[in-house]
MARBA-3410 file (N, C-alpha, C, O; in Angstrom, 1 decimal):
181
120.7,103.8,89.9,119.6,103.4,89.0,118.3,104.1,89.1,117.8,104.2,90.2 ~ 117.7,104.7,87.9,116.6,105.3,88.1,115.6,104.2,87.9,114.6,104.5,88.6 ~ 115.5,103.3,87.4,114.5,102.3,87.2,115.2,100.8,87.5,116.4,100.5,87.3 ~ 114.2,100.0,88.2,114.7,98.4,88.4,113.4,97.4,88.1,112.3,97.8,88.4 ~ 113.7,96.3,87.4,112.5,95.5,87.1,112.9,94.5,88.1,114.1,94.1,88.3
111.9,94.1,88.6,111.8,92.8,89.7,110.8,92.1,89.0,109.7,92.7,88.9 ~ 110.7,90.7,88.6,109.9,89.9,88.1,109.1,90.5,87.2,109.7,90.7,86.1 ~ 107.7,90.8,87.1,107.2,91.4,85.9,106.7,92.9,86.4,105.7,93.5,85.9 ~ 107.3,93.4,87.3,107.0,95.0,87.7,108.4,95.7,87.4,109.5,95.2,87.4 ~ 108.1,97.1,87.2,109.1,98.0,87.1,108.8,99.0,88.2,107.7,99.3,88.4
110.0,99.5,88.8,110.1,100.4,89.9,110.7,101.6,89.5,111.6,101.5,88.6 ~ 110.4,102.8,90.1,111.2,104.0,89.9,111.8,104.7,90.8,110.9,104.8,91.7 ~ 112.9,105.1,91.1,113.5,106.0,92.3,112.4,106.9,92.8,111.8,107.6,92.0 ~ 112.1,106.7,94.2,111.3,107.3,95.0,112.0,108.2,96.0,112.0,109.4,96.2 ~ 112.6,107.2,96.8,113.3,108.0,98.2,114.8,107.7,97.8,115.2,106.5,97.7
115.7,108.9,97.4,117.2,108.3,97.5,118.0,108.2,98.8,117.8,108.9,99.8 ~ 118.8,107.4,98.7,119.5,106.7,100.2,119.7,108.1,100.9,119.3,108.3,102.0 ~ 120.5,109.2,100.1,120.5,110.7,101.2,119.5,110.8,102.1,119.7,110.8,103.3 ~ 118.2,111.1,101.6,117.1,111.3,102.4,116.9,110.4,103.4,116.6,110.7,104.6 ~ 117.0,109.0,102.9,116.7,108.0,104.1,117.8,108.0,105.3,117.4,107.8,106.4
118.9,108.3,104.9,120.2,108.5,105.9,119.9,109.6,106.7,120.2,109.5,107.9 ~ 119.2,110.7,106.3,119.0,112.0,107.2,117.9,111.7,108.1,118.0,112.1,109.3 ~ 116.9,111.0,107.7,115.6,110.7,108.3,116.0,109.8,109.5,115.6,110.1,110.6 ~ 116.9,108.6,109.4,117.2,107.7,110.2,118.3,108.6,111.2,118.4,108.4,112.4 ~ 118.9,109.5,110.6,119.8,110.3,111.7,118.8,111.3,112.6,119.0,111.5,113.8
117.9,111.8,112.2,116.7,112.4,113.1,116.2,111.4,114.0,116.5,111.7,115.1 ~ 115.6,110.3,113.8,115.1,109.4,114.7,116.0,108.9,115.8,115.7,108.6,116.9 ~ 117.4,108.6,115.2,118.5,108.3,116.2,118.7,109.5,117.3,118.8,109.3,118.6 ~ 118.8,110.5,116.7,119.0,111.9,117.6,117.9,111.6,118.5,118.2,111.4,119.7 ~ 116.6,111.5,118.2,115.3,111.4,119.4,115.6,110.3,120.2,115.2,110.3,121.4
116.2,109.2,119.7,116.1,108.0,120.6,117.0,108.1,121.5,116.8,107.6,122.6 ~ 118.3,108.7,121.1,119.4,109.0,121.9,119.3,110.0,123.0,120.0,110.0,124.0 ~ 118.3,110.9,122.8,117.9,111.8,123.9,116.6,111.2,124.9,116.3,111.6,126.0 ~ 116.0,110.2,124.3,115.0,109.5,125.1,115.8,108.6,126.1,115.7,108.8,127.3 ~ 116.6,107.6,125.5,117.1,106.8,126.2,118.8,106.6,126.6,119.4,105.6,127.0
119.4,107.9,126.4,120.6,108.1,126.4,121.4,108.0,128.1,122.5,107.5,128.4 ~ 120.4,108.5,128.9,120.6,108.5,130.4,119.8,107.1,131.1,119.7,107.0,132.4 ~ 119.5,106.1,130.4,118.8,105.1,130.8,119.5,104.3,131.8,120.6,103.9,131.4 ~ 119.0,103.9,133.1,119.6,103.1,134.2,119.5,101.5,133.5,120.3,100.7,133.7 ~ 118.5,101.3,132.8,118.3,99.9,132.1,119.1,99.9,130.7,119.6,100.9,130.2
118.9,98.6,130.2,119.5,98.6,128.8,118.1,98.0,128.0,117.6,96.9,128.2 ~ 117.6,98.9,127.2,116.6,98.8,126.3,117.0,97.7,125.1,118.1,97.6,124.7 ~ 115.8,96.9,124.7,115.8,95.7,123.4,115.3,96.6,122.5,114.3,97.2,122.5 ~ 116.3,96.6,121.4,115.8,96.6,120.1,115.2,95.4,119.4,115.9,94.4,119.2 ~ 113.8,95.5,119.1,113.2,94.1,118.6,113.3,94.6,117.0,112.9,95.7,116.6
114.0,93.7,116.3,114.5,94.1,114.6,113.2,93.2,114.0,113.4,91.9,114.0 ~ 112.1,93.7,113.6,111.0,93.0,112.7,111.6,92.4,111.4,111.6,93.2,110.4 ~ 112.1,90.9,111.1,112.5,90.4,110.1,111.4,90.3,108.9,110.2,90.0,109.2 ~ 112.0,90.4,107.5,113.3,90.6,107.1,113.4,92.0,106.9,114.5,92.6,107.0 ~ 112.1,92.8,106.7,112.3,94.2,106.2,112.9,95.4,107.0,113.1,96.5,106.5
113.2,95.1,108.2,113.7,96.0,108.9,115.2,95.7,109.3,115.7,96.5,110.1 ~ 115.9,94.7,108.8,117.2,94.6,108.8,118.2,95.9,108.5,119.1,96.2,109.3 ~ 117.9,96.6,107.4,118.9,97.7,106.9,118.6,98.8,107.5,119.6,99.6,107.7 ~ 117.4,99.1,107.9,116.9,100.2,109.0,117.6,99.9,110.5,118.3,100.7,111.1 ~ 117.3,98.7,110.8,118.0,98.5,112.1,119.5,98.7,112.4,120.1,99.4,113.3
120.1,98.0,111.2,121.4,98.2,111.4,122.0,99.7,111.5,122.7,100.1,112.4 ~ 121.5,100.4,110.4,122.0,101.7,110.2,121.6,102.6,111.4,122.4,103.4,111.9 ~ 120.2,102.3,111.9,119.9,102.9,113.3,121.0,102.8,114.5,121.5,103.7,115.1 ~ 121.2,101.4,114.8,122.0,100.9,115.6,123.6,101.7,115.7,124.1,102.1,116.7 ~ 124.0,101.9,114.6,125.3,102.5,114.1,125.5,103.9,115.0,126.5,104.3,115.4
124.0,104.4,115.1,123.9,105.8,115.4,123.6,106.0,116.9,123.7,107.0,117.6 ~ 123.4,104.9,117.3,122.5,105.1,118.8,123.8,104.8,119.9,124.7,103.9,119.7 ~ 123.8,105.8,120.9,124.9,105.8,121.7,124.6,105.4,123.2,125.4,105.6,124.1 ~ 123.7,104.8,123.3,123.3,104.1,124.5,123.5,102.5,124.6,123.4,101.9,123.5 ~ 123.6,101.9,125.6,123.7,100.5,125.7,122.3,99.9,125.3,121.2,100.3,125.7
122.4,98.9,124.4,121.0,98.1,123.8,121.3,96.8,123.6,122.4,96.5,123.2 ~ 120.2,95.9,123.7,120.5,94.5,123.1,119.6,94.4,121.9,118.6,95.1,121.8 ~ 119.9,93.4,120.9,119.4,93.3,119.7,118.4,91.7,119.9,118.9,90.7,120.4 ~ 117.2,91.9,119.5,116.6,90.7,119.4,115.5,90.7,118.3,114.8,91.7,118.1 ~ 115.5,89.5,117.6,114.9,89.6,116.4,113.3,88.9,116.5,113.1,88.0,117.4
112.5,89.3,115.7,111.4,88.3,115.4,111.0,88.4,113.9,111.3,89.4,113.2 ~ 110.2,87.3,113.4,109.9,87.6,112.0,108.5,87.3,111.8,108.0,86.2,112.1 ~ 107.7,88.3,111.3,105.9,88.0,111.2,106.1,88.5,109.7,107.1,88.9,109.0 ~ 104.7,88.2,109.3,104.3,88.1,107.8,103.0,88.6,107.7,102.1,88.0,108.3 ~ 102.7,89.6,106.9,101.2,90.0,106.3,101.3,90.3,104.9,100.4,90.9,104.4
102.3,90.0,104.0,102.3,90.7,102.6,102.5,89.0,101.8,103.0,88.0,102.0 ~ 101.7,89.5,100.9,101.8,88.3,99.4,101.7,89.1,98.6,100.7,89.8,98.4 ~ 103.0,89.0,97.6,103.0,89.9,96.5,102.8,91.4,96.9,103.4,91.8,97.9 ~ 102.2,92.1,96.2,102.2,93.6,96.5,101.1,94.1,97.5,100.8,95.3,97.5 ~ 100.4,93.1,98.2,99.5,93.7,99.0,99.4,92.9,100.5,99.9,91.8,100.8
98.7,93.6,101.4,98.8,92.7,102.6,97.7,92.0,102.6,96.7,92.2,101.9 ~ 97.7,90.7,103.8,96.8,89.8,103.5,95.9,90.1,104.6,94.7,89.7,104.6 ~ 96.3,90.9,105.5,95.5,91.6,106.6,95.7,90.5,107.8,95.3,90.9,108.8 ~ 96.1,89.5,107.8,96.5,88.4,108.7,98.0,88.4,109.0,98.8,88.1,108.2 ~ 98.3,88.7,110.3,99.6,88.6,110.6,99.9,87.2,111.5,99.3,86.8,112.4
101.0,86.7,110.8,101.7,85.5,111.2,103.1,85.5,111.8,104.0,86.2,111.3 ~ 103.2,84.8,112.8,104.6,84.7,113.8,105.3,83.8,112.8,104.9,82.6,112.8 ~ 106.3,84.0,112.0,107.0,83.3,111.1,108.2,82.4,112.0,108.5,81.2,111.9 ~ 108.8,83.5,113.0,109.8,83.0,113.8,109.7,83.8,114.9,109.7,85.0,114.8 ~ 109.8,82.9,116.1,109.9,83.5,117.4,110.8,84.6,117.7,111.6,85.1,116.9
110.6,85.0,119.0,111.6,86.0,119.5,113.0,85.5,119.7,113.0,84.3,120.1 ~ 114.2,86.1,119.3,115.4,85.4,119.6,116.0,85.8,121.1,117.1,85.4,121.5 ~ 115.2,86.5,121.9,115.9,86.7,123.4,114.6,86.9,124.1,113.5,86.8,123.5 ~ 114.7,87.2,125.6,113.6,87.0,126.4,113.5,88.9,126.6,114.4,89.7,126.6 ~ 112.4,89.1,126.8,111.9,90.3,126.7,111.3,90.7,128.4,111.0,91.8,128.8
111.3,89.8,129.0,110.4,89.9,130.2,111.2,90.8,131.3,112.3,90.7,131.7 ~ 110.2,91.9,131.6,110.7,93.0,132.4,111.3,94.0,131.9,111.8,94.9,132.6 ~ 111.2,94.1,130.4,112.6,94.8,129.6,111.4,96.1,129.0,110.2,96.0,128.9 ~ 112.3,97.2,128.7,111.6,97.9,127.7,112.0,97.9,126.3,113.2,97.9,126.1 ~ 111.1,97.7,125.2,111.4,97.1,124.0,111.2,98.5,123.2,110.4,99.4,123.5
112.0,98.6,122.1,111.8,99.5,121.0,111.7,98.5,120.0,112.5,97.6,119.8 ~ 110.3,98.7,118.9,110.1,97.8,118.1,110.4,98.6,117.0,110.0,99.8,117.0 ~ 111.5,98.0,115.9,112.1,98.6,114.9,111.5,97.9,113.8,111.8,96.7,113.6 ~ 110.5,98.7,113.1,109.8,98.5,111.5,110.4,98.9,110.5,111.2,99.8,110.5 ~ 110.1,98.4,109.5,110.4,99.1,108.3,109.4,100.1,107.7,109.7,101.2,107.1
108.0,99.5,107.9,106.7,100.3,107.5,105.8,99.9,108.4,105.7,98.9,109.0 ~ 104.9,100.9,108.3,103.6,100.8,109.1,102.4,101.1,108.0,102.4,102.2,107.4 ~ 101.6,100.4,107.7,100.4,100.6,106.8,99.2,100.6,108.0,99.1,101.5,108.8 ~ 98.5,99.7,107.7,97.3,99.4,108.6,97.7,99.4,109.8,97.0,100.1,110.5 ~ 98.5,99.0,110.3,98.7,98.9,111.8,98.6,97.5,112.2,99.0,97.3,113.3
98.4,96.8,111.8,97.8,95.1,112.2,99.1,94.5,112.6,99.0,93.8,113.6 ~ 100.1,94.7,112.2,101.6,94.1,112.8,101.9,94.7,113.8,102.6,94.1,114.6 ~ 101.7,96.0,114.0,102.0,96.7,115.2,101.1,96.2,116.4,101.6,95.8,117.4 ~ 99.9,96.2,116.2,99.1,95.4,117.1,99.4,94.3,117.8,99.5,94.2,119.0 ~ 99.7,93.3,116.7,100.0,92.0,117.2,101.4,92.0,117.7,101.6,91.1,118.6
102.7,92.8,117.4,103.8,92.9,118.3,103.5,93.4,119.6,104.1,92.9,120.6 ~ 102.8,94.2,119.7,102.4,94.8,120.9,101.8,93.6,122.0,102.3,93.3,123.1 ~ 100.9,93.0,121.5,100.2,91.9,122.2,101.2,90.9,122.4,101.4,90.7,123.6 ~ 101.9,90.3,121.6,103.1,89.3,122.0,104.3,90.0,123.1,104.7,89.4,124.1 ~ 104.6,91.2,122.7,105.5,91.7,123.7,104.7,91.9,125.1,105.4,91.7,126.1
103.6,92.1,125.2,102.8,92.2,126.7,102.7,90.8,127.1,102.7,90.6,128.3 ~ 102.6,89.7,126.4,102.4,88.3,126.6,103.6,88.1,127.0,103.5,87.6,128.1 ~ 104.9,88.2,126.8,106.1,87.8,127.1,106.6,88.7,128.0,107.8,88.6,128.2 ~ 105.8,89.8,128.7,106.4,90.4,129.8,107.1,91.8,129.8,107.5,92.4,130.8 ~ 107.1,92.1,128.6,107.8,93.4,128.4,107.3,94.6,129.0,106.1,94.7,128.7
107.7,95.5,129.9,107.0,96.4,130.8,106.9,97.7,129.8,106.2,98.7,130.2 ~ 107.2,97.7,128.9,107.1,99.0,127.9,107.4,98.5,126.4,108.2,97.7,126.1 ~ 106.7,99.1,125.6,106.9,98.8,124.1,106.5,100.2,123.3,105.4,100.7,123.4 ~ 107.7,100.6,122.5,107.9,101.8,122.0,107.8,101.4,120.3,108.0,100.2,119.9 ~ 107.4,102.2,119.7,107.4,101.9,118.2,108.2,102.7,117.3,108.0,103.9,117.3
109.0,102.4,116.6,110.0,103.2,115.9,110.1,102.6,114.2,110.7,101.6,113.8 ~ 109.4,103.4,113.6,109.3,102.8,112.0,110.2,103.8,110.9,110.3,105.0,111.1 ~ 110.6,103.2,109.9,111.2,103.9,109.1,110.1,104.7,108.2,110.3,105.9,107.9 ~ 109.2,104.1,107.9,108.1,104.4,107.0,106.7,104.3,107.6,106.3,103.4,108.3 ~ 106.1,105.5,107.2,104.6,105.2,107.9,103.4,105.7,106.7,103.5,106.8,106.1
102.4,104.9,106.4,101.4,105.3,105.2,100.3,105.9,106.0,99.3,105.3,106.2 ~ 100.5,107.2,106.6,99.3,107.6,107.5,98.1,107.6,106.5,97.1,107.8,107.2 ~ 97.7,107.5,105.4,96.3,107.5,104.8,95.9,106.3,105.1,94.7,106.2,105.3 ~ 96.4,105.3,105.2,95.7,103.7,105.6,95.9,103.3,107.1,95.5,102.2,107.5 ~ 96.6,104.2,107.9,96.8,103.8,109.4,95.3,103.7,109.9,94.4,104.5,109.8
95.3,102.5,110.4,94.2,102.4,111.4,94.2,102.0,112.8,93.2,101.9,113.5 ~ 95.5,101.8,113.2,95.9,101.3,114.6,95.3,102.4,115.4,95.0,103.5,115.0 ~ 95.3,102.0,116.7,95.3,102.7,118.0,96.5,102.9,118.7,96.5,103.7,119.7 ~ 97.9,102.2,118.4,98.9,102.2,119.0,99.8,103.8,118.6,99.8,104.3,117.5 ~ 100.2,104.1,119.5,101.1,105.5,119.2,102.3,105.0,118.3,102.7,103.9,118.4
102.8,105.8,117.7,103.7,105.7,116.7,104.8,106.6,117.1,104.7,107.8,116.7 ~ 105.8,106.0,118.1,106.5,106.9,118.9,107.8,107.6,118.1,108.3,108.7,118.4 ~ 108.2,106.7,117.0,109.5,107.3,116.4,109.2,107.0,114.7,109.3,105.9,114.2 ~ 108.9,108.2,113.9,108.4,108.1,112.7,109.6,108.5,111.6,109.7,109.7,111.6 ~ 110.3,107.9,111.0,111.4,108.5,110.3,110.6,109.4,109.1,110.8,110.6,109.2
109.9,109.0,108.3,109.2,109.5,107.0,107.6,108.9,107.0,107.2,107.7,107.2 ~ 107.0,109.8,106.6,105.5,109.4,106.1,105.6,109.5,104.3,106.2,110.3,103.6 ~ 104.9,108.6,104.0,104.8,108.1,102.4,103.2,108.1,102.0,102.2,108.1,102.8 ~ 103.1,108.2,100.6,101.6,107.8,100.0,101.5,106.3,100.2,102.4,105.5,100.2 ~ 100.3,106.0,100.2,100.0,104.5,100.0,100.1,103.9,98.8,99.2,103.7,98.1
101.5,103.6,98.5,101.8,103.3,97.2,102.7,102.0,97.4,103.3,102.0,98.4 ~ 102.9,101.0,96.6,103.8,100.0,96.8,105.3,100.2,96.7,105.6,100.5,95.6 ~ 106.1,100.0,97.5,107.3,100.5,97.3,108.3,99.2,97.6,107.8,98.3,98.2 ~ 109.8,99.2,97.0,111.0,98.3,97.3,112.0,99.0,97.6,112.0,100.2,97.3 ~ 113.1,98.2,98.2,114.3,98.6,98.5,114.6,99.1,99.9,113.6,99.4,100.6
115.7,99.3,100.5,116.1,99.5,101.7,115.3,98.5,102.7,114.6,98.9,103.6 ~ 115.6,97.2,102.3,114.8,96.4,103.2,113.6,95.6,102.7,113.5,94.4,102.8 ~ 112.7,96.5,102.0,111.7,96.4,101.5,111.5,95.4,100.2,112.2,95.6,99.3 ~ 110.4,94.3,100.2,110.9,93.7,98.8,109.7,93.4,98.1,108.6,93.5,98.6 ~ 109.7,93.0,97.0,108.6,92.3,96.2,108.6,90.9,96.0,109.4,90.5,95.2
108.0,90.2,96.5,108.2,88.7,96.5,109.7,88.2,97.1,110.2,87.1,96.6 ~ 110.4,88.8,97.9,111.5,88.8,98.3,112.8,89.3,97.7,113.9,89.2,98.3 ~ 112.5,90.0,96.4,113.4,90.5,95.7,113.5,91.9,96.0,112.4,92.3,96.6 ~ 114.5,92.7,95.8,114.9,94.4,96.0,115.2,94.8,97.5,115.4,96.0,97.7 ~ 115.4,93.8,98.5,115.7,94.3,99.9,117.0,95.2,99.7,117.1,96.2,100.4
118.1,94.7,98.7,119.2,95.0,99.0,119.5,96.4,98.1,120.6,96.9,97.9 ~ 118.6,96.8,97.6,118.7,98.2,96.7,118.7,99.2,97.9,118.0,99.2,98.9 ~ 119.7,100.1,97.7,120.0,101.2,98.4,119.1,102.2,99.0,119.0,102.6,100.1 ~ 118.6,102.7,97.7,117.1,103.5,97.6,115.9,102.8,97.4,115.8,101.7,97.0 ~ 114.9,103.7,97.8,113.4,103.1,98.0,112.9,103.4,96.7,112.9,104.6,96.2
112.2,102.4,95.9,111.7,102.7,94.6,110.2,102.4,94.9,109.9,101.7,95.8 ~ 109.2,103.2,93.9,107.8,103.1,93.8,107.4,102.3,92.7,108.0,102.4,91.6 ~ 106.4,101.5,92.8,105.9,101.2,91.4,105.7,102.2,90.4,105.2,103.3,90.7 ~ 106.1,101.7,89.1,106.2,102.6,88.1,104.9,102.3,87.2,104.8,101.2,86.5 ~ 104.1,103.3,87.3,102.5,102.8,86.6,102.3,103.3,85.5,101.1,103.4,85.0
103.5,103.9,84.7,103.3,104.6,83.5,103.0,103.7,82.3,102.8,104.1,81.2
END
């Protein structure tokens, strides 16, 4: 599909699935190199709902033992960030004394990452690394290191591959950008 319409907005193809898959492969290779000989079992923290597809594909390619934990936070309303991060669902597992890899769909301002790192520290994680499918470097204001970034994109609104517009579009295999024609 070249274009999709969700509610009142039309989106056009921006990143085809093949490019997404290659980027996930590169990130998985780096994670496998960094965690392949671990004596402990790291935790992948899937940030719901957006990173479900990224987490699933990433997990298929990881060759080291790991545990999966989820958390749901929200900072978006419609097409823009509210600037406030709220925890919608608590963590589904214990991270005390564990190394955690935060798996995010997209990092823009960095507010969500800061809040997740704060929550993980509060819950006793000994380390937290950030793995994001997408980064908007033009608007990133965070101080946290983004350890694994699959792709950088401009500051535009996108949907697909887990990302949504008012909960629609997550199931699209490609990533689409708002068509402002």
